[in-house]
Structures are given as structure tokens and as C-alpha cells.
N, C-alpha and C positions, 0 to 999 in steps of 0.2 A: 501391288501390295507394298513395295518399298516406298513408292511415292506417298501412299496413304499414311504409312508409318512416319515418314518425314514430316508430313503436315501436322500430325498429332504431336510429334516431338516439338515442332516449331511453336505451336500454340501453348504447349506446356511451358516452354521456355519463356514465352512472352508473359504468361501468367505469373511465373516465378520471378520475372524481372521486376515487376511492380511491387516493390516492398519498401517500407520506410527505411530511413537512415538511422543507424545506431552509432552514436559518437560517445567516446569515453572522454570525460572532462575531469579536471581537478578544481575543487572549490575550496578556497581557504576559509577555515573556521577561526574566527577571532576568539571564540570562547575556549577552543582547545589548542590554539596556536599551531595548527598543522593543516596541510591540504588533504582533502578527502575526495576519493574518486567516486564518480557517478556515471551512469549511462543515461543518455538522453536520446529517446527515440522520436523522430519527427517524420511526418508524412513525406512521401516522395516529392510532392510538388511544393514543399515548404519554402524553399529558397526563391522559387519563382512567384509564389502567391503573395498577395497583399493582405491575406486574411490574418486574423488573430485566432488563437486556439485555446480551448480549455486544457487543463493539465491534470493528469492523474499521477500522484506520487505512489510508487509501488515498493514496499519494503520487504527485504529478504528475512529469512529465519535465522535461528540460532546456528552459529558456526558457518554461516554463509557469508557472502560478500556482494558487492554491487553488481557483479556479472551473473549472479545466480538465476535471476528471473528469465534472462534470455536462454539459459540452458533448460530451465523448467518448461518455458512456454515460448518456443521460437516463433510461434504465430503472432506474437506481439508486433513484429515488424510489418505484418500484413494488416493487423487490426488498426494501427494508427491511420492507415490509408482508408480503410473501410469506415471508420468512425470519426475521422478527422479530429484527432486530438494529439497531444504530446504526452508521452509517458516518461517520467523521471524515476530512475532506480538508484537511490543513494546507498553508499556503504554505511551500515549501522554498526560496524565492529563485530567482533566474534560473539559477544553476548551482552550487548549494552541495554537491551530491552527498550531502547529509544527513550531513555529517561536521563535527566540530570542526576547522576548518582549522589545520594546523601553520604556515601562512604568514600567515594573516589572523586576528588575535585577535578581530575583530568578527564573524566568521562562526562561529556556534556552533549549527548546526542539528541536530547530534546531541543535544546537551543539551536544546534546545528540544523536539524531536519526541519524544524518549523521556521522561525524567523530568518536565520542566516541563508539557508539554501533557497527558500522561496524568494527572498530579495534578489539573490543572484540570478535565478532563473527568469524572474519577471523583468530584470534589467538587461538580460542578454538575449532572450528569445521573444518571439512574437506571441505573447500569451494574453489571454483575457484576465487581467490581474485583479480578480475579486473572488470572494468565497463562493459565489454562485456558479463559478466556472472552475473551481479547484476542489479536488477530491483526493482521498488517501485510502490505501488498502494495503494488505500484506498477508503473508503466510506465516503460520506458527508464531514465533517471536514477533515477526512483523505484523501479524494480525492483531496481537495485543497492542503493539506500538501504534498502529494506525488508529485504533479506537481511542487509545490513551491520548494521542496528540490531538485528535479532532475534538475530544471533550475538553481538553485543556486550552485549546486554541480555536474556539468556535468563531472567532473573528477572522480566521485564516481559511478554515475548511467548512464547506457547506454540506459535504457528504463523506461518509467513511464506511469501510468494509473490513471484513476479516475472513480469512480462510484457515480453518483448523487452528484458530488462535488460542493461546493459553490465557484465557480471559480472566482467570482467577489464579494469581501467583501463589496463593496458598496451596494450590493443587499441583505442587511440583512432583514430577516423576521421582521415584526413589533414586538416591545417589546423586541428585543434583544439589549443589550447594552454591548459593548466590551471595554469600557473605561479603565477597569482594565488592559487590555492587550495592547491597542493601544494609551492610553493617554487620557487626558481630552478633552473637546469640542474644545479647541484651536488648537489641533494637530491631533485629532482622524481621522477626515475626510481625511487629507493628508496622514496619515499613512495607512489607509484602502486602499487607491489607490496605495500607494507604495508597499504594501505587497500582492496585488491582482495578481493572476496568469494571469488574462486577460490583465493586463498591462505589466507583466514581460515577456510575450512572444515576446515583441518588441525586446528583446535582443537575441532571438534565430536565428540561421542560419539553413537553411534547412538540415535535416538529422543529426543534432547534437545529437538529441534524437529520439528514436522510441516512438511515442506517441499513446495512445489509451484512449478514454474516452466515456462514455455513460450516458444516463439519461432516466428515465421513462417519457413517454409522458404526464402523469398526475401528474408529480412531480412538486412541487412548485418551483424547481430550473431549470426547463427546459429552461426558457428564457436565463439566463446567460450561460448555456451550449451551446445553439444554437448560442449565440453571440460569444462565444469563437471559435466555429467551423467556423463561417463566417470570423472571424478575421484571423484565421490561413490560410484560403483559400486566403484571400487578401494578406497575407504575403508570400504566396507560400511555406508554411511549410507543408510537408507531414505528414499526421496523419490518424488514423482510428477513425471514429466517428459513433456512433449508437444510435438510439432511439428505445425503445421497450415499449409495453404497461406496465404500472406499476406506482406505487407511491413511496414515500420516505419511504421504509420499508424493513424489512429483507427478505421478499419474493422476492423482486426485486433483492437485492444484492446476495442472495443465487444462483440465476440463473445467474446473471451477472458475478460473479467471475469465473465460468467455461469457459466462452468465453475469459476472460482476461488471464487466465492461459494458454490457447492454444496460444494466441498472444505472451506471454512471452516465452513459450517453443520454438516457432518458432524463436524468436529473439536469444535465447541462441544457437539454432542449427546452425544459420547462422554465428556465431562467429567462429574464427579459433580454431582448437582443442587445448585444454589447455596442457601445459607441465606437465607431470606426476611428482608428488613429490616422 
């Protein structure tokens, strides 16, 4: 009995030992004149391999930080091995919404997350440096940010996702005031509409981006997500949309990310084979 228990423990230990590497790095932002922390998760055999890898940028939510995703979904360290990709989790500030703020010139998280960070990752890691092998997603604020950045930078991202995203910034929960980011009362309402994903999709052409988004059926943000789904249908924009039982919390996102990773892996697989370096 003891021997059998030891064998089981040994194989469990081996299974747990094969997991990707999560490194914390600092990337200097020229637009904000400061260094910003990110976590980069690479497959176990990354350093020994001659392969290049597709990249998923994964954005945290409001009041989160660069380390939030590994807390929400620790399985990410195994998923990079299973799916053979790199995951980058940048810090998006306490409440940046991943935009270049029209009210605060010091908040330039769109510029950082899109061109600056991508340039650093592609020059530092063994990536397949094209939009066909680059995707972005996120939770809550990060869900909106991912869709926003992909629509604004279709030259950089080929696919985008959102989990419980606030896709309509006009649908703010009561008590939340974003004047620090979008301007005072004279311009805030107009800016909230301008920067909202639900309005930005008007500029999309079908199949310009591979899109997936989902929301919990009991989430306070289910209505704007349903509205975005309906709008994309009316615009004849192909997309994947799902609702699952759940609320706005880590339990939901921990489950949701596994589905989105499969979506992005399929997107990467459908791309033409990369040229070997």
C-alpha cells in the first residue's frame, strides 16, 4: 500500500513539475517615462528549443496589476506547455482602461501596451512577430482594453477576446467616476462614447479580426455584452459569443480563459506556417 501511494505521489510530482516559466520583467515606456512590470510565461522547453512561438497578451482588470492573472488562473503555467505559446501579462495601472487618456497626458497605456511592449517582446523573446500569431484578451477592464486595442491596432493583432468586459463605458456601475481619465463633465460623456468598444465596432469590416467574448449570466455587465453581440450580428461581423452561469469574479475567469486559449490556439494554427529564423 505504501509503495503504491509512493508511486502515485511520484507521478503527480512529475506532472506538476512540467510547467512553464513565469518571469517578471520591467519594460521602459518612452511615452510615460517609467518602467512597467510584466509577467512573461514561456513553455518549459523554451530555452532549449529553436522554435518561435505565437503570443497572447493578457490584460488584468480594474484595480488589478500585472500579477493578477497568475492568481486568477494558475493553470496558465501548464497551458503554455500544452498549447505551445507565450503569454504576456502587462501592468495596466489601477484604472487606465488601456487608453491614452485625453485628460491625463501621463497615462499612455494604449501606446505602451500596443507598440512599445510588443516591440520589446518581439526583440527579446523567440516570437512569431506578425499579427497572424499575436492575440490579446483580458478580464473586465482588460476585456474592454483588449477589444479596444485590437480594433485600434489591427496591424498588430489578428485576434482579440474579452471576459466580462465593460464593452460600453457609458454603462458604468453607480458610484464610479472616470473624470480623471476621460475629462470633466463637459467632455466626459462624449469621450466615454468615443472610447467605447460598442461604438468602435462600427469601423470593423467582417473578418478583419477574429473575435471572441463571453460573460456570466449573473454578471452585472451581461447587458452591455449582449448588446455588443446583437450589434455585431446586425453589422454582419463574424464572432464567437458565449454566456455561462457565473458572476463577475475569479471563479468565472479561471474557467473562461481555458475556452479562450483554445480559440486563440486554433487561430494561430490556421495561419500560414512561419518562416524559421
